[in-house]
N, C-alpha and C positions, 0 to 999 in steps of 0.2 A: 947658253940658251936655257937653262932652265933659270939662271935670273932672272932673264928675258919675261921668263913664265912666270913668272912668281910676283914681279914687278906690276906686271899686267892684272893679276888675282889679285893684289890689292889695289891698284887701281881703280879697277873696272868693276872688280867684285863688292869691294865694301865701300867706297868712297863715293856716296851719293850726290857729288855733282859730274857735270857732263860736262865739260870744259870745251868752248869752239875755240878758243885764240886767248892765249897768255903774253900779253907784251909786260919783256921786261928792260924800264928806262931807265938811263943812264945810268947803269950799275958801273961797281968798282969791277976792275981786270981780277980780280980771283970770281968774281960772278963769272968772267964768258968765261973761266980756264974750268967752271967745275963742272958750268953748260956743256963745254964740249965734251968732258969727264961722260957726265949723265947722258947726251944722249948714243953715244953708242947705247944705249942699253933702251934707248924707248924706240917704240917703232916710225916708221917714216912718218905714217901721220898725223900722230905726236909730236916729232919732230919739227913737221910744219907750224903746228901749233903753238908752238912753241917760239918766240921771236921777242931777239935783244935786239934791243932802240939804241944806235948809236949814235951820238949830238950832232948829225948834221941836218939841214933844213931839209931837205929829203926821208927821211926819215921819220921827224914828227909830222909830213904830211901825210904820212901811210900811217901815223895813233889816229893821225882826224879823220881821216874819214874813215878808218877802222870801228870806231865810235861814236859814226854818225855826223859827225861835222866839229867843228870849234866851239859852237853852241852849247855841246853837250862835258867842256873843259874848264875846269877852273884858272881863272886869272895864276901866272906867277907855274903852272904848270910844262915844264919843260921848254921849248922855244915858239909854240904853236901862236902864244898869246888870247887863252880861250876866254870867253864870257859868261859862263855860268856861275853861279854865286855857289860861294863856299858852303855847305850845307855844315860847315862842326863852328865857321868863323860864324856863320850867323847863327847857330846857338849859343856858342860863346861870349859871342859881341866880342869876338877878333878881328881888327882890322889890317 
């Protein structure tokens, strides 16, 4: 319990961000295991906000709807078939 309180103080009290949703897409197996361990120390609210996306079509549809649609995702990002231009590729001329 003390560790959970300390983690809450660190993440809520010090970090100047407000995380509404964190999608972890196509992660390796060790990441899923690590998230399983860390989730025991997180609040229920934070556990709901951290979503590990596996490679099925239904999960990618969830990702597309979470970010506002396929038009906001670059092509080649997962299995969505996004249509947004890649800002890094545009700046550096990568095709």
